[in-house]
N, C-alpha and C positions, 0 to 999 in steps of 0.2 A: 426383468430388471437387470441392468448391467452393473458390474463392479469394475471400476476403471482405476488402475494403479498409476503411480508416478511415471513408470517407464512408458506406459501407454499414452499418458498425457503428453509426454515429451515428443512422442511421434505425431501427435494430432494437433498440437497447439503451437503457433508461432507468434512472435511479438507483433507483427503487422496486423494480423487478424484480431489479436487481443485489443490493440489500440482502437480498431474500427468498431468492435462490438461494445466496448465500454463507452465510447463517445455516443453511440446510438442509445445506450441505456440511460445516459445522462439527459439526452434529448427527450426520452420517454418520461423521465421524472419531471422535467420542466413542463411537459405537455399534459401531465396528469394521467399518462398511460401506465406509468410505473409507480410502485410504492416501495418503501423500505423503512426500516427503523435503524436507530444508531446501534452500534455494538454495545452489548451488555455483558459485563464481567461480574461473576460471583466469586468472592475471595474469602478463603477460610484458612486460618493458621494451621500449618501442618502439625505443630506441637513440638518441633525440635529447636525452637528459638531462633531460627534463621530462614525458614522456608515458608512459602505461602502457596496453597493450592488455588488455582484459578480455572473456572469453567467459563468459557467465552463463546458467545454466539452472535451472529448477525444474519439478517434475512431480508428477502425482498423478491418481487416478481413484476411481471409486465403483462398487461392485457394484450399488447401487440405481439410479443414473442410467444406467449402461451406457456412460459416457464415460471416456476417459483423454486427458490432454493434457500436452504439454511446451512450455514457453515458452523461447525462445532469444534471446539478445541478443549483439550484437557491437559493442563500443564502444572508442574511444580516450578515455582519461580524462586530464584536466589539472586540477590543483588550483592555486589562486592566492588571494592575499589582496587584497581590494578594499575600501578604506575601513575597514580593520581587521577585515573579515569574511572568514573562510576559506570559499571556495566551490569546488564541483566542476563543471567543464564536461565535456561528452561529445559525441562525434560518431561517425559512421561515414562513411568516405571523406573527407568535408570538413565543416567546421562548418555546422550547420543541417540536416544529413541524419542519419538514425538507422536502425538495423536492429533491429527487434523483431518476432518472428514466433511464432505459436502453432500447433502441429500438433495437431489434434483427431482422435482415433481411436475406433473402436467396441470396447468390451470384449466385445461379443457374438460378433464374428467377426474382429476385428483390422483391419477395413477403415479406411484413411485417409479421413476424412470431409471435413475442411476445413483450409485454411491461412489464417490470419487475421493481418492487421497488428495490432499490440498497442497502438498509440498511444492511441486513444480508449478502448478497453476497459481499458487500464492505469489511466488517470485515474479511470474510473468504478469499477473494482473497489477501488482504494485508498480512494477516498472512501466507498464502501459499507462498508468495514471500520470507518472512523471513525464512520460513522452508526450501525452496530450498537453500538459502544462507547458512543456518546451515548445511544442508546435505553435501555440498561440501566444506564449509569453516571451520567447527569446527573439533576438534579431534573426531575420531569415538567413543571413550569411554567417551565422555562428559556426565556428570551425573547431574551437578548442574547448574541451571538457575538463574541468577540474573535479576529480573524483576523490572524495574522502571516505575511505573504506575499501576493503579488497576481498570481501566475502562473496557469497552467492548472490546477494542483492546487487552488489556492485557489478557483477557479471551480467545479470539480466537487465540492469538499467542501461548499460552501454549498448546492448543489443537493441533495446526498445528505442532509445534516443536516436540511434543510427537509422531507424525507419522514418524519422521526421526531419533530421538534419544531416548534412553531408560532413560529418566530422573528419578532421585530419589528424588530430592529436588528442590523446588523453594523458593527463598528468595525475598520477595516483599517489595518495599518501594514506598509510595506516601505520599505527604505532610499531608493528613488528616488521622489521626490514625484509625478512625472508618472504613474508606474505605479500607485501606490495611489489617486490621484485618478481615473484611468481605470477601475480596478476598481470603485470605489464608484459611479461613474456608470453603468457597464454593469450591475452587479448590481441597482441600484435600478430600472432600466428593465426588466430581464429578469424579476425576481421580484417586483416591486412591494413591496420591503422598504426601510425606511430604511437607508441606507448612508453611513457617515462615514469619510473619510480622516483619520487622526490622525498626529501627529508623532513618536510613539515607541511602542515595544512596551508600555511602562507604561500609556500612554493606551489602547491597544487592550484591555488586560486590566482596566482600571478598570470595575467594575460588571458584568463579563462572567460570565454563568452557564456558558458554555462557552468554552474557549480552545483554538484550533487552530493548530499550526505547520505551514505548508506552504512550505518554502523549500528552496534548494539548498545551504544552509550545512552545513559539516562539523561545527562545534562546537555548543554549546548555543544555543538561541534563545528558550527559555521560562525566565524567571527566577522562582524561588520567591518572591522578595520582591514580585513584582507580582501574585501570585495572591491572590484574595479568598476568604473563607469560602464554601463551597458550590460552588466552581467544579469543573467536570469538564474534563480536559485530554486532548487527543490531539495527536500530533506525528509528522509524516513529513518527513524531510529536516530536519536539525537536531534537537536533543534538549532535554529539560528539564535544567536544571542540577542540581547536587547538592542545593541547598537545596530545589528543587521536589520532587526524589525523596524527600527526608526528610518533606516536608509531605503527600505522598500517603498517605491513610489506607487506601485500597483500591486495588489494582492489578488491573484486569480484563484477563486474557489470553484472547483468543478461542479459541486452539487451539494445539496442539503437533504438530510433525511426528511421524510414526509411528516407533517404535523398531524397528530391523531384528530379525526373528525369528532370523536366522542368527548375529548378533553384537550382543548388546544393548549392548556397550561403545561401539558407534558412535552410540548415541542421544545427542542434544544438544539443549539448549534455546536455543543461540545462533541468532541470526537467519539467519546464513549461515556456510558453511564455505568457506574459500578456500585456494588453492594459489599459490605463487610460483615462477617461474623466476628464476635468478640471485638467490637469496635475500640475498646480501651486496651487491647493487648499491646504490649511494648513492641511487638514485631512490626507494627505499622510505622514506627519511627525509623526502621531500617529499610523500608521499602518506599522508594520515592516515585515509583512508576505511576502511582495514582494520585500524586500530590496535586497535579494540575493538568486537567485535560486540555488538549489542543483546541483552541477556539479563536474567534475573531472579535470578541467583545471589546469595545473601546477603540477599534480601528475601522469601523464600518465605512468611513469616508474613503478608505483605500481599496475596499473590496469590490471586485467585479466578478460576475459569474459567467460560466461557459454559455449559459442560455442567453445572457445579455450580449455576449460577443457574437454568437451565431445569429441573433436577431438584429444586429447592427446597432444596438443601444449603447454599447460601450466597447472599449479597447483594452487589451491587457498591457499594452505598452504605448505610451504617448510620444516618446522620443527615443532615439537610438541610445542616448546616454543614461536613460532611466535604469535603475536597479530594480528588478521585479522578482516576484516570488509566486509560486503556485503550489497548491495542495488540494487533496481530494475533497476535503470537507468531511462530513460524517455519513457519507452515503455508501459505506462498504457493502451493505446489504443489497444494493442495486447492482453490484459487480458480479456476484457469484452466479446468479441465474443466467446472466448474459454469457459469461465465459464458459460455464458448465453446459449451457444449452448448445453452444457452438461445438464443444468437445463431444457431447452426446450425439449430435447429428453426424459429425465426422466418423465417430465410432460405429454408428449404425451403418453408414454407407460403406465402410471398409471392413466390416465384420470383426471389429476389435472390441475386446471386453469379455469378461467372464459373466455368464448368465447365471442368475439364481431365480428360482420360481417366484413370480410375483405373488402367488397365493400364500407364500410364507409371510407376507407382509400385510395382507388384508384379512378380514374376518367377517363372519355373518352375524355378529352380535353388535347391535347399534351402540355407539359410545356417546 
């Protein structure tokens, strides 16, 4: 079994490959070759009156690829308002350290194949989702990206989107001036693209063919009043506001989690399912991250799926002037086996990874 850390992942995974394997994974889901469940979060008050512990998992696999994976996260969450913006911070053990792991297994014989840090691959797979949405939802001659946010996700998103569109300009806004200016300088040097740090979200959206929200905000970050005709929108961390949702002519949903065969009533289109300990604890009034899961209930008439587009049954954009939106759906579990399977194969071929004895993880007592 291989242990693959973030540095190794950065050597093995690129944005273009991630886009390709995720698109194939969604095709597998639609064809019944793949299965996954929604993300499940277990939340417990820490006891300090401000923090919540969260254990989160998501999983899935594919008969075609032969891989199965479960991603596991152990976080302490704190929400606070800074300069009028509601944000969520998280850590494991202490601020600045995090625990996110993916266990990859073989569908063919059940063997545990790899244990991977999820930091780099998490940024890459989320950005690849947005890139798939841009590929099918934006105008093909889109050249200007309005970026709201300047952290790690904003960096991986630019890289991924540039694999599907020939961008010429990125206009970036985030509340801290130094951060947005640093992002603009780094992206211009890294990708050879014109990058401008601007003073507001409205300026970032002005003239933008694609608008992307990459923040840690809890509330809306993309305002409908800022969106111009023909824009395509993606958003992770923070949401489009109600006016933006009303302006979306088409809503591209990449995939949905599998509905259980044994109990179809368990099927949901919510982004995640969560459980709470001490449900009456006042702490839950301070934490808004679970107040409303991302879903498409009530706007089904706008929604098209990637499977429908690939089958020629629907289009993500009817007219150049349409304002469109794309999001993953609740199929996170279908992503990790695909991306981690690719990383594992590359690691094996290049001799990268730390080996631990597989016999440490199996036993001769039937469970």
